[in-house]
PLY file of the C-alpha trace (Angstrom):
ply
format ascii 1.0
element vertex 336
property float x
property float y
property float z
element edge 335
property int vertex1
property int vertex2
end_header
-49.34 54.99 -21.07
-46.88 56.11 -18.29
-49.18 54.45 -15.71
-49.20 51.16 -17.56
-45.36 51.18 -17.87
-44.97 51.89 -14.08
-47.39 49.09 -13.39
-45.46 46.77 -15.62
-42.18 47.60 -13.95
-43.77 47.00 -10.48
-45.04 43.56 -11.79
-41.59 42.73 -13.19
-39.74 43.65 -9.86
-42.48 41.75 -7.89
-41.91 38.69 -10.04
-38.18 39.14 -9.67
-38.32 39.24 -5.89
-40.58 36.27 -5.77
-38.10 34.35 -7.86
-35.20 35.44 -5.72
-36.92 34.53 -2.57
-37.70 30.88 -4.10
-34.06 30.67 -5.03
-33.04 31.65 -1.62
-35.29 29.25 0.05
-34.46 26.50 -2.25
-30.60 27.07 -1.44
-31.37 27.00 2.32
-33.22 23.72 1.90
-30.58 21.93 -0.23
-27.93 23.30 2.27
-29.74 21.63 5.17
-30.49 18.42 3.36
-26.87 18.04 2.34
-25.27 18.94 5.65
-24.42 15.37 6.32
-23.04 14.20 2.90
-20.15 11.59 3.14
-17.53 14.19 2.69
-19.08 16.59 5.24
-19.36 13.89 7.90
-15.68 12.60 7.29
-14.38 16.14 7.75
-16.38 16.52 10.91
-15.16 13.14 12.17
-11.51 14.15 11.50
-11.87 17.41 13.34
-13.36 15.33 16.45
-10.50 12.72 16.35
-7.86 14.75 18.04
-6.14 11.80 19.59
-5.37 9.91 16.26
-1.79 9.15 15.59
-2.15 6.95 12.51
-3.84 8.14 9.60
-5.12 5.92 6.64
-5.78 7.94 3.43
-6.91 6.95 0.02
-9.95 6.19 -1.98
-12.64 3.37 -1.57
-10.07 0.55 -1.52
-8.65 2.08 1.72
-11.91 3.10 3.06
-13.33 -0.55 2.78
-10.02 -2.21 3.47
-8.49 -0.59 6.57
-9.96 -1.50 10.00
-8.46 0.78 12.60
-9.24 -1.52 15.51
-7.66 -4.53 13.69
-4.52 -2.36 12.69
-3.87 -1.01 16.11
-6.17 -2.34 18.96
-7.03 0.35 21.50
-5.22 -0.07 25.06
-7.21 -0.23 27.27
-9.99 -1.74 25.19
-12.60 0.87 25.97
-10.68 3.58 24.41
-10.45 4.53 20.74
-7.97 3.02 18.56
-4.95 5.39 17.79
-5.55 4.77 14.09
-8.13 6.72 12.05
-9.56 5.87 8.62
-9.57 9.16 6.72
-10.04 7.54 3.29
-13.08 8.51 1.09
-14.62 6.53 -1.76
-14.77 8.07 -5.30
-11.91 10.52 -4.47
-8.86 11.64 -6.23
-5.62 12.79 -4.55
-6.97 16.25 -4.55
-9.91 15.52 -2.31
-7.64 13.26 -0.10
-5.21 16.22 0.35
-7.98 18.29 1.59
-9.14 15.60 3.99
-5.55 15.32 5.28
-5.28 18.98 5.91
-8.49 18.85 7.84
-7.10 15.91 9.96
-3.77 17.57 10.55
-5.54 20.64 11.68
-7.04 18.59 14.45
-4.80 15.63 15.35
-2.38 16.61 18.10
0.38 13.94 17.57
0.15 12.43 14.12
2.97 9.93 13.79
2.17 7.81 10.66
0.58 8.20 7.25
-0.59 5.13 5.34
-1.73 5.97 1.86
-3.50 3.10 -0.16
-3.61 3.25 -3.83
-3.90 0.85 -6.97
-3.04 0.94 -10.58
-1.80 4.51 -11.70
-3.24 6.86 -9.07
0.03 8.25 -7.98
1.17 9.57 -11.44
-2.16 10.52 -13.28
-2.65 14.17 -13.34
-6.12 15.21 -11.99
-8.25 16.74 -14.84
-11.93 17.65 -14.09
-14.85 19.30 -15.56
-17.47 21.07 -13.39
-19.95 18.39 -14.38
-17.57 15.71 -12.55
-17.77 17.46 -9.21
-20.67 15.43 -7.85
-20.91 12.88 -5.09
-17.85 12.86 -2.79
-16.11 15.41 -5.21
-18.40 18.07 -3.63
-15.75 18.68 -1.06
-13.84 20.56 -3.74
-16.62 23.31 -3.69
-16.53 23.99 0.02
-13.19 22.85 1.67
-10.43 25.18 0.85
-11.63 25.49 -2.66
-8.93 28.13 -3.72
-6.20 26.02 -2.30
-7.73 22.93 -4.10
-7.65 24.71 -7.56
-3.94 24.52 -7.60
-4.04 20.63 -7.95
-6.43 19.96 -10.63
-6.79 21.08 -14.15
-9.94 22.75 -15.78
-10.44 24.71 -19.03
-10.96 28.41 -18.62
-14.79 27.76 -19.16
-15.08 24.98 -16.62
-13.06 26.98 -14.24
-15.57 29.96 -14.49
-18.39 27.45 -14.08
-16.65 26.14 -10.89
-16.28 29.44 -9.28
-20.04 30.25 -9.97
-21.24 26.79 -8.80
-19.31 26.70 -5.59
-21.24 29.87 -4.17
-24.71 28.29 -4.81
-25.63 25.26 -2.61
-28.46 24.26 -5.14
-25.70 23.72 -7.75
-22.82 22.75 -5.59
-24.83 20.06 -3.83
-26.74 18.89 -6.99
-25.09 15.36 -6.75
-26.44 14.77 -3.42
-29.95 15.73 -4.39
-29.81 13.86 -7.79
-28.55 10.67 -5.94
-31.72 10.36 -4.02
-33.74 10.70 -7.25
-31.45 8.19 -9.07
-32.00 5.65 -6.10
-35.72 6.06 -6.50
-35.40 5.62 -10.26
-33.40 2.39 -9.82
-35.87 1.15 -7.26
-38.81 1.67 -9.35
-36.88 0.35 -12.51
-36.17 -2.77 -10.56
-39.62 -3.90 -9.71
-40.23 -7.22 -10.97
-36.65 -7.97 -12.06
-33.84 -9.84 -9.94
-32.02 -7.59 -7.54
-28.63 -6.41 -8.57
-25.70 -7.26 -6.26
-24.67 -4.14 -4.34
-22.10 -3.05 -1.62
-21.63 0.01 0.37
-19.96 1.68 -2.51
-22.71 0.91 -5.23
-23.47 -1.74 -7.64
-20.95 -4.45 -7.89
-21.04 -4.71 -11.71
-20.00 -0.94 -11.97
-16.46 -1.45 -10.51
-15.55 -3.79 -13.35
-15.76 -0.74 -15.61
-12.94 0.82 -13.67
-10.49 -1.76 -14.80
-8.56 -1.55 -18.09
-10.39 -3.30 -20.96
-7.45 -5.65 -21.76
-3.91 -6.54 -20.68
-2.51 -4.68 -23.85
-4.34 -1.47 -22.93
-2.87 -1.85 -19.27
0.60 -2.50 -20.57
0.39 0.71 -22.77
-0.65 2.79 -19.77
2.28 1.32 -17.78
4.73 2.47 -20.47
3.35 6.07 -20.41
3.13 6.25 -16.61
6.56 4.91 -16.17
7.77 8.28 -17.54
5.63 10.46 -15.33
6.30 12.15 -12.06
4.20 12.00 -8.87
1.04 14.07 -9.44
1.08 17.33 -7.63
-1.50 16.55 -5.03
0.36 13.29 -3.98
3.59 15.39 -3.78
1.85 17.83 -1.51
0.30 15.13 0.64
3.89 13.73 1.29
5.25 17.30 1.99
2.59 18.24 4.52
2.66 14.86 6.37
6.43 15.12 6.61
6.23 18.72 7.80
4.35 17.49 10.74
7.01 14.91 11.42
5.01 11.91 10.15
6.36 8.84 8.57
4.79 7.93 5.32
4.06 4.56 3.68
2.46 4.05 0.35
0.60 0.86 -0.13
-0.51 -1.08 -3.13
-3.89 -2.28 -1.87
-4.95 -5.93 -1.94
-6.79 -6.80 -5.20
-8.65 -9.86 -6.46
-6.48 -12.58 -7.95
-8.00 -11.97 -11.32
-6.82 -8.27 -11.38
-3.45 -9.33 -10.19
-2.98 -12.17 -12.66
-4.30 -10.12 -15.64
-2.65 -6.81 -15.02
0.12 -7.09 -12.24
1.71 -10.19 -13.39
3.24 -8.38 -16.32
6.83 -6.99 -17.01
5.24 -3.58 -17.74
3.69 -3.39 -14.30
6.93 -4.40 -12.68
8.71 -1.66 -14.55
6.14 0.86 -13.45
6.55 -0.34 -9.78
10.20 0.17 -10.02
9.57 3.61 -11.19
7.14 4.51 -8.38
9.65 2.94 -5.78
12.34 5.30 -7.10
10.19 8.32 -6.96
9.04 7.56 -3.37
12.42 6.59 -2.11
13.69 10.02 -3.36
11.08 11.53 -0.91
11.99 9.31 1.84
8.76 7.37 1.65
8.33 3.76 2.20
6.54 1.46 -0.36
4.70 -1.67 0.31
3.12 -3.97 -2.26
0.20 -5.63 -0.61
-1.62 -6.42 -3.82
-1.22 -10.32 -3.29
-1.91 -10.47 0.49
-5.48 -11.82 0.06
-5.31 -14.58 -2.44
-8.92 -15.79 -1.86
-11.21 -14.22 -4.28
-14.21 -14.66 -1.88
-12.68 -12.10 0.36
-13.53 -9.37 -2.29
-17.02 -8.03 -2.72
-16.42 -6.85 -6.27
-13.75 -6.31 -8.68
-11.77 -4.06 -6.42
-12.86 -3.90 -2.77
-12.32 -6.13 0.23
-15.22 -7.69 2.20
-15.33 -6.90 5.84
-13.66 -10.28 6.61
-11.00 -9.51 3.95
-10.40 -6.07 5.54
-9.81 -7.65 8.84
-7.32 -10.17 7.22
-5.46 -7.25 5.66
-5.41 -4.83 8.47
-3.95 -7.24 11.20
-0.78 -8.08 9.34
-0.37 -4.60 8.13
-0.42 -3.43 11.79
2.04 -6.08 12.75
4.40 -4.65 10.12
3.62 -1.00 10.02
2.33 0.23 13.43
5.70 1.27 14.64
6.73 4.48 12.87
10.20 4.18 14.59
11.05 1.00 12.57
9.60 0.97 9.06
12.10 -1.41 7.51
9.61 -4.20 7.85
7.00 -2.10 6.14
8.77 -1.18 2.96
9.27 -4.69 1.39
7.50 -5.79 -1.81
7.37 -9.26 -0.50
4.53 -10.52 1.70
0 1
1 2
2 3
3 4
4 5
5 6
6 7
7 8
8 9
9 10
10 11
11 12
12 13
13 14
14 15
15 16
16 17
17 18
18 19
19 20
20 21
21 22
22 23
23 24
24 25
25 26
26 27
27 28
28 29
29 30
30 31
31 32
32 33
33 34
34 35
35 36
36 37
37 38
38 39
39 40
40 41
41 42
42 43
43 44
44 45
45 46
46 47
47 48
48 49
49 50
50 51
51 52
52 53
53 54
54 55
55 56
56 57
57 58
58 59
59 60
60 61
61 62
62 63
63 64
64 65
65 66
66 67
67 68
68 69
69 70
70 71
71 72
72 73
73 74
74 75
75 76
76 77
77 78
78 79
79 80
80 81
81 82
82 83
83 84
84 85
85 86
86 87
87 88
88 89
89 90
90 91
91 92
92 93
93 94
94 95
95 96
96 97
97 98
98 99
99 100
100 101
101 102
102 103
103 104
104 105
105 106
106 107
107 108
108 109
109 110
110 111
111 112
112 113
113 114
114 115
115 116
116 117
117 118
118 119
119 120
120 121
121 122
122 123
123 124
124 125
125 126
126 127
127 128
128 129
129 130
130 131
131 132
132 133
133 134
134 135
135 136
136 137
137 138
138 139
139 140
140 141
141 142
142 143
143 144
144 145
145 146
146 147
147 148
148 149
149 150
150 151
151 152
152 153
153 154
154 155
155 156
156 157
157 158
158 159
159 160
160 161
161 162
162 163
163 164
164 165
165 166
166 167
167 168
168 169
169 170
170 171
171 172
172 173
173 174
174 175
175 176
176 177
177 178
178 179
179 180
180 181
181 182
182 183
183 184
184 185
185 186
186 187
187 188
188 189
189 190
190 191
191 192
192 193
193 194
194 195
195 196
196 197
197 198
198 199
199 200
200 201
201 202
202 203
203 204
204 205
205 206
206 207
207 208
208 209
209 210
210 211
211 212
212 213
213 214
214 215
215 216
216 217
217 218
218 219
219 220
220 221
221 222
222 223
223 224
224 225
225 226
226 227
227 228
228 229
229 230
230 231
231 232
232 233
233 234
234 235
235 236
236 237
237 238
238 239
239 240
240 241
241 242
242 243
243 244
244 245
245 246
246 247
247 248
248 249
249 250
250 251
251 252
252 253
253 254
254 255
255 256
256 257
257 258
258 259
259 260
260 261
261 262
262 263
263 264
264 265
265 266
266 267
267 268
268 269
269 270
270 271
271 272
272 273
273 274
274 275
275 276
276 277
277 278
278 279
279 280
280 281
281 282
282 283
283 284
284 285
285 286
286 287
287 288
288 289
289 290
290 291
291 292
292 293
293 294
294 295
295 296
296 297
297 298
298 299
299 300
300 301
301 302
302 303
303 304
304 305
305 306
306 307
307 308
308 309
309 310
310 311
311 312
312 313
313 314
314 315
315 316
316 317
317 318
318 319
319 320
320 321
321 322
322 323
323 324
324 325
325 326
326 327
327 328
328 329
329 330
330 331
331 332
332 333
333 334
334 335
């Protein structure tokens, strides 16, 4: 009997060791396969761009809409533009704060921060569940994760799950792995049916879902947001940029005419704008409303994002107005 028990224990521990070895190998494979995710590439690029003086920050609207070479052409032409696009799609101000900190650790003489946003991004508190941290949110797991936790809310249960997940690449990078599976699923599911319109950020139709369902819903949101303060991550972005001696400009990004006419041509939005301007002015931050700069709807690839041509047409006049940090008076008007 004792011999059988000893044999069973040996089998159990042998099986346990095999399982642990498989998990370790799986973690190593996933870690290598995801070494070049969007967020990791952007962090690496920021650390390599030590000569950048002008930083563009925000989500996919700034990522697709800001062209450094059009904003500040390099002189001489063979050199790099002094502007650097540090914006990242599908990101909240918390991820953007982490990217800015990575850049400020590398840039030797940063002078100007351009922060692009739309709707209520500046005043909405960031609340996340562990299940939300996929895609570009993965930066929250590996880039100053303890620091980042100060700026987004989680339930105690989700917070515990976050702490466990960030230590295991198979879990932390699950989104990057699943994205490949999802792309395969969509490819197979699309066989024999008309192709869906896509752009670099995903399916065009998906971005309509990011808008308010109606003008009434948008106006109600305006009323609530007009009583809110800047969210903590946005306030920290301003503080850290100014601590490095940077001038800061917040820009309402160009949006399609339909979005502007439906949501922004309302008294509720104008009241919210005045509230935001006051909050930013108190922080010595310039505010520029560029939402109407591109009135041609064909210059947008979906419900939110500029096409490459539209991005060029936005970046050139933005550079003419805002590329001189010593004189930002022309960069703080809400008029075109």
